[in-house]
C-alpha positions in Angstrom: 0.0 0.2 0.2 1.7 3.2 -1.2 1.9 5.9 1.8 -0.6 9.1 2.1 0.8 12.7 1.8 -0.1 15.9 2.2 0.2 17.5 -1.3 -0.5 20.9 -1.5 -1.0 22.9 -5.1 0.4 26.1 -5.6 1.0 28.8 -7.9 5.0 28.6 -9.1 7.5 31.1 -7.4 10.6 31.7 -8.9 12.1 29.9 -6.1 11.2 26.8 -7.7 12.9 27.2 -10.5 16.0 24.6 -10.0 14.1 21.8 -8.9 11.2 22.4 -11.9 13.8 22.2 -14.4 15.4 18.7 -12.6 12.1 17.3 -12.7 11.2 18.2 -15.9 14.7 17.0 -17.4 14.5 14.1 -15.6 11.0 13.0 -16.4 11.9 13.7 -20.4 15.2 11.9 -20.6 14.1 8.6 -18.4 12.0 8.0 -21.4 15.0 6.7 -23.4 14.8 3.0 -21.6 11.3 2.2 -22.3 11.7 3.6 -26.2 14.8 1.8 -26.6 12.6 -1.8 -25.3 10.0 -0.9 -27.7 12.2 -1.7 -30.4 14.1 -4.5 -29.3 10.9 -6.1 -28.2 8.7 -5.2 -31.9 6.7 -3.1 -30.2 7.8 -0.3 -32.6 7.4 -2.1 -35.5 9.1 -0.3 -38.0 12.8 0.2 -36.5 12.4 -3.4 -35.6 12.2 -4.3 -39.2 15.0 -1.8 -39.7 17.1 -3.6 -37.3 16.5 -6.9 -38.1 17.4 -6.2 -41.9 20.9 -4.4 -40.9 21.2 -7.3 -38.7 21.3 -9.8 -41.8 23.4 -7.6 -43.6 26.0 -7.4 -41.1 25.7 -11.5 -41.0 26.1 -11.8 -44.8 29.1 -9.0 -45.0 30.8 -9.7 -41.4 33.9 -12.0 -42.1 33.7 -13.9 -39.1 31.3 -14.1 -36.0 33.7 -11.7 -33.8 33.1 -9.1 -36.1 29.3 -9.5 -37.0 29.1 -9.5 -32.8 31.0 -6.1 -32.5 29.4 -4.6 -35.6 26.3 -5.5 -34.0 26.9 -4.2 -30.7 28.0 -0.7 -32.8 24.5 -0.6 -34.3 22.7 -1.3 -30.8 24.8 1.6 -29.7 23.7 3.9 -32.3 19.9 3.0 -32.1 20.4 3.7 -28.1 22.0 7.4 -28.8 19.4 8.2 -31.3 16.7 7.6 -28.8 18.2 9.3 -25.8 19.2 12.1 -28.3 15.5 12.5 -29.2 14.4 13.2 -25.3 17.6 14.7 -24.4 17.3 17.5 -27.3 13.5 17.8 -26.2 14.4 18.7 -22.9 17.3 21.0 -23.6 15.2 23.0 -26.0 12.4 23.7 -23.7 15.2 24.6 -20.9 16.7 26.9 -23.2 13.2 28.7 -24.0 10.1 28.6 -22.4 11.9 27.5 -19.3 15.2 29.9 -19.2 14.3 32.6 -16.8 13.2 31.7 -13.0 10.2 33.8 -13.8 9.1 31.2 -16.4 7.5 34.7 -17.7 5.9 32.2 -20.8 4.0 30.8 -18.6 3.6 33.2 -15.9 3.5 36.5 -17.7 1.0 36.2 -20.1 -2.4 36.7 -18.2 -4.7 34.5 -17.3 -4.6 32.2 -20.4 -1.4 30.6 -19.4 -0.3 29.4 -16.0 2.6 27.1 -13.9 1.8 25.0 -10.9 3.8 23.1 -8.4 3.1 20.0 -6.2 4.4 20.3 -2.9 5.3 17.7 -0.1 5.8 19.7 2.7 8.4 22.3 1.1 9.7 20.0 -1.3 8.7 20.3 -4.9 7.5 17.1 -6.1 5.3 17.9 -9.2 4.7 20.4 -12.2 2.0 21.5 -14.4 1.8 24.3 -17.0 -1.1 25.3 -19.5 -2.1 27.6 -22.2 -5.2 28.5 -23.7 -4.8 27.4 -27.5 -8.4 28.4 -28.5 -11.9 29.9 -27.0 -12.7 26.4 -26.2 -9.4 24.4 -25.8 -7.1 24.5 -22.9 -3.5 22.3 -23.4 -1.2 21.2 -20.2 2.1 20.8 -20.8 5.1 20.1 -18.7 3.7 17.4 -16.6 6.2 16.1 -14.1 6.4 14.3 -10.8 9.4 13.4 -8.5 10.2 9.3 -9.2 10.0 8.8 -5.8 5.8 9.9 -5.6 4.6 8.5 -8.7 2.0 6.5 -6.5 0.6 9.5 -4.5 -1.9 10.9 -6.7 0.3 13.9 -7.6 -0.4 14.0 -11.1 -4.1 13.8 -10.5 -4.3 16.7 -8.2 -2.1 18.9 -10.5 -4.3 18.0 -13.7 -7.8 18.6 -11.6 -6.2 21.7 -10.6 -5.8 22.8 -14.6 -9.1 21.6 -15.3 -10.7 23.9 -12.4 -8.7 26.7 -14.5 -10.6 25.4 -17.8 -13.5 25.8 -16.0 -12.8 29.1 -14.9 -12.0 30.2 -18.5 -14.8 28.6 -20.1 -12.7 25.8 -21.8 -14.8 23.4 -23.3 -11.8 20.6 -23.5 -8.6 19.9 -22.5 -5.3 18.7 -24.5 -2.5 16.8 -23.9 0.3 15.6 -26.0 2.7 12.8 -25.5 5.0 10.3 -26.7 4.0 6.9 -26.8 7.4 5.6 -24.8 5.9 7.5 -21.5 3.6 4.6 -21.0 3.0 6.0 -17.0 1.6 8.9 -18.7 -1.0 6.9 -21.3 -2.1 4.9 -18.8 -2.9 7.9 -16.4 -4.8 9.5 -19.1 -6.9 6.3 -20.1 -8.0 5.9 -16.6 -8.7 9.3 -15.8 -11.4 10.3 -18.3 -9.6 11.4 -21.1 -10.0 10.4 -25.1 -7.1 8.9 -27.3 -7.4 11.3 -30.4 -4.7 10.3 -32.9 -1.2 9.0 -33.2 1.2 10.9 -35.7 4.8 9.4 -36.0 7.8 11.3 -35.0 10.4 12.5 -38.0 12.8 9.6 -37.7 10.4 7.1 -36.9 11.8 3.7 -39.0 15.0 4.5 -36.5 13.7 5.0 -32.7 9.6 4.4 -33.3 8.6 7.7 -31.3 4.8 8.5 -31.9 3.4 11.4 -30.4 -0.2 10.4 -28.9 -2.9 13.3 -28.4 -5.8 13.3 -25.9 -8.6 15.2 -25.3 -11.2 15.2 -22.3 -14.0 17.4 -21.8 -14.6 19.8 -19.5 -17.8 20.0 -17.2 -19.2 23.3 -16.2 -20.1 23.3 -12.4 -24.3 23.4 -13.7 -23.5 19.9 -15.8 -21.9 18.1 -12.6 -24.7 19.2 -10.2 -27.2 17.7 -12.7 
């Protein structure tokens, strides 16, 4: 049974910046492991086929079993680096842009249409979420991260619930979220909490890394609808 923690959801403060960035970076980069596992287990068909073709060619053209093994190890290293780089580059890109300044002004300095919340246990920041109003009726959530030590504490649910309340205040009808197919915990979370998968889009270089972007939506019910 998971421990019960007292979780507080509050607006972001500039003092949270270092911890928020660490949570985001760690939450992104860790996904290379399940992404690579999808390749070697065949869950990602295109890169699995690519690997099989390369393996056959290496076997045919290798002068010995030793060379075949060495070359195959090099091929696997390339696949691992490609998958790792994908998530590392995404994290670095956003750490250098919308998360660069301590105020996170991209999220906190643009009025009611954007915002950033953190979850805390005691004084420790253990989770993050941001949102941006993409249109009159749609609010998109981003930067959903939780400390790996507290993944079973319901932190993500409380963060999303807070943004859902914001969406109702802004008269939005739908929440929108995007994740990658390798972020298995996120996909399970969305499926269990009333979100509907809308589409999967292959990311460039899919035949190497097998990454697809998965889009989810969730209807936002007004208080009057919830009372009926």
